[in-house]
C-alpha positions in Angstrom: 2.7 -20.6 -0.7 2.1 -17.7 -3.3 4.6 -14.8 -3.6 2.0 -12.4 -2.3 1.5 -14.4 0.8 5.3 -15.0 1.4 6.3 -11.3 0.8 3.5 -10.2 3.2 4.6 -12.6 5.9 8.3 -11.7 5.5 7.4 -8.0 5.6 5.5 -8.4 8.8 8.6 -10.2 10.3 10.9 -7.2 9.6 12.1 -7.9 6.0 12.2 -5.2 3.3 12.1 -6.8 -0.1 12.3 -5.1 -3.4 13.0 -5.5 -7.2 15.9 -3.2 -8.3 17.0 -3.4 -12.0 15.5 -6.8 -12.4 17.3 -8.0 -9.1 15.7 -9.4 -6.1 17.0 -7.4 -2.9 16.2 -7.8 0.6 17.3 -6.6 4.0 16.4 -7.1 7.7 15.1 -4.0 9.4 13.4 -5.6 12.6 14.5 -5.7 16.1 17.3 -8.1 17.1 18.0 -11.0 14.9 15.6 -12.6 12.4 13.4 -15.3 14.0 13.6 -18.9 12.9 10.3 -18.4 11.1 11.7 -15.5 9.2 14.8 -17.5 8.2 12.7 -20.3 6.9 10.5 -18.0 4.9 13.6 -16.4 3.3 14.8 -19.8 2.4 11.4 -20.4 0.8 11.8 -16.9 -1.0 15.0 -17.8 -2.5 13.7 -21.3 -3.6 10.9 -19.4 -5.4 13.0 -16.5 -6.7 11.7 -16.6 -10.3 8.2 -16.5 -9.2 8.7 -13.8 -6.7 10.6 -11.6 -9.2 7.8 -12.1 -11.9 5.3 -11.0 -9.2 7.1 -7.9 -8.2 7.8 -7.0 -11.8 4.0 -7.2 -12.5 3.2 -5.1 -9.5 5.7 -2.5 -10.7 3.9 -2.3 -14.0 0.7 -2.0 -12.2 2.1 0.7 -10.0 3.3 2.6 -13.1 -0.2 2.5 -14.6 -1.9 3.6 -11.4 0.7 6.5 -11.0 -0.2 7.9 -14.3 -3.9 7.7 -13.6 -3.5 9.2 -10.2 -1.5 12.1 -11.8 -4.2 12.6 -14.4 -7.0 12.6 -11.8 -5.0 15.1 -9.6 -4.9 17.7 -12.4 -9.0 17.6 -12.3 -9.3 18.0 -8.6 -10.1 21.8 -7.7 -8.1 23.4 -5.0 -11.3 24.0 -3.0 -12.7 20.4 -3.3 -14.4 19.1 -0.2 -15.1 15.5 0.8 -17.8 14.0 -1.4 -16.6 15.8 -4.4 -16.6 12.9 -7.1 -13.2 14.3 -8.7 -11.6 14.2 -5.2 -13.1 10.8 -4.4 -11.7 9.3 -7.5 -8.2 10.7 -6.8 -8.5 9.3 -3.3 -9.4 5.8 -4.5 -6.5 5.9 -7.0 -4.0 7.1 -4.2 -5.1 4.3 -2.0 -4.9 1.6 -4.8 -1.5 3.0 -5.8 -0.2 2.6 -2.2 -1.6 -0.9 -1.9 -0.1 -1.8 -5.4 3.2 -0.6 -4.1 2.8 -2.7 -0.9 2.6 0.5 1.3 -0.7 -0.2 2.9 -0.1 -2.8 5.6 -2.2 -5.8 6.3 -3.4 -6.1 9.9 -0.1 -6.8 11.9 0.4 -10.2 13.6 0.1 -10.1 17.4 3.4 -9.3 19.0 4.7 -7.3 16.0 2.3 -4.3 15.9 4.9 -1.8 17.4 7.2 -2.0 14.5 7.6 1.2 12.7 7.0 0.4 8.9 9.6 3.1 8.0 12.5 2.4 10.3 14.7 4.1 7.5 13.3 7.4 8.9 15.6 7.3 11.9 15.2 10.7 13.4 11.5 9.8 14.7 11.6 6.0 14.6 11.3 5.7 18.4 8.5 8.2 18.5 6.5 6.1 15.9 7.1 2.9 17.8 5.6 4.4 20.7 2.7 6.0 18.9 1.6 3.0 17.1 2.1 0.8 20.2 -0.3 3.1 22.1 -2.8 3.3 19.2 -3.0 -0.5 18.5 -5.0 -1.5 21.6 -7.7 1.0 20.9 -8.7 -0.3 17.4 -5.8 -2.2 15.9 -8.3 -4.7 14.6 -10.1 -2.3 12.4 -8.5 -1.4 9.1 -10.2 2.1 9.1 -9.4 2.6 12.8 -6.9 5.2 14.0 -4.1 2.8 14.3 -4.6 1.8 10.5 -4.7 5.5 9.5 -1.4 6.3 11.4 0.3 3.2 10.1 -0.8 4.0 6.5 0.4 7.7 6.8 3.7 6.5 8.3 4.2 4.1 5.4 3.9 7.1 3.0 6.4 9.0 5.0 4.6 11.1 7.7 6.8 12.3 10.5 6.5 13.1 14.2 8.1 16.1 15.7 8.5 17.2 19.4 7.5 20.8 19.9 7.1 22.8 23.0 3.4 22.2 22.9 3.9 18.4 22.5 4.2 15.9 19.7 3.2 17.0 16.2 2.1 14.9 13.3 3.5 16.2 10.0 3.2 15.3 6.3 7.0 14.5 5.9 7.5 12.9 2.6 3.7 13.1 1.5 3.0 15.7 -1.0 1.1 18.7 0.4 -2.1 18.1 -1.7 -2.0 14.4 -1.0 -1.5 14.9 2.7 -4.4 17.5 2.8 -6.7 15.1 1.1 -5.8 12.1 3.2 -6.0 14.2 6.5 -9.5 15.3 5.5 -10.7 12.0 4.7 -9.0 9.7 7.2 -7.4 11.5 10.1 -9.9 14.2 10.8 -12.6 11.8 11.9 -10.2 10.3 14.6 -9.3 13.9 15.8 -11.0 13.4 19.2 -8.9 10.3 19.9 -5.6 11.4 18.2 -5.1 14.6 20.4 -5.1 12.7 23.8 -3.2 9.9 22.3 -0.3 12.3 21.1 -0.5 13.9 24.6 -0.1 10.5 26.3 2.9 9.6 24.0 4.4 13.1 24.8 4.4 12.5 28.5 5.8 8.8 28.1 8.7 10.2 25.7 9.4 13.1 28.2 9.6 10.8 31.1 11.8 8.5 29.1 14.1 11.3 28.1 14.2 12.6 31.6 15.1 9.2 32.9 18.1 9.0 30.5 19.4 12.4 31.7 
């Protein structure tokens, strides 16, 4: 099993794996206890530690190069750029490539694990994202350009959900403002007609759950 496949399977099963100062680190962030499959894959990871470290180091090098290219491309995007502008399109392609190289863009989730929030470290809205992604997946979870894939990708990059008197609101969170504006225009706006009722459905579900607790 290649390091790429091994890391991808472990990530889908709830493990966060990274390379820090040349050392391989991992932690389990999934629900409950790791499954037998996850434990077996972790053993395989430890047996192939050198190959995995080399793979992650190469990915970090690629990420650095892409980040420099992205920053250079961003300086050439005019503030009033619209979809179709070749300078904006280049920037968006580099942004997507950077996210993929950094392991931020998810593969289609395995059945039974789609509800997992890819950023459980952002604890304040973790439960909201679990509800939103679980509600979005049955609609078009098999399509990488569907609403579920867009929401999952934005959450990977640090998007947040906030409860307001008007309902659930999607916000950029950790995503730089200009990045979020470009991503929103390119990927989220085409799904607006489906996103608004989806947010409303989750708002009702969360409110009922909260009322039930009280």
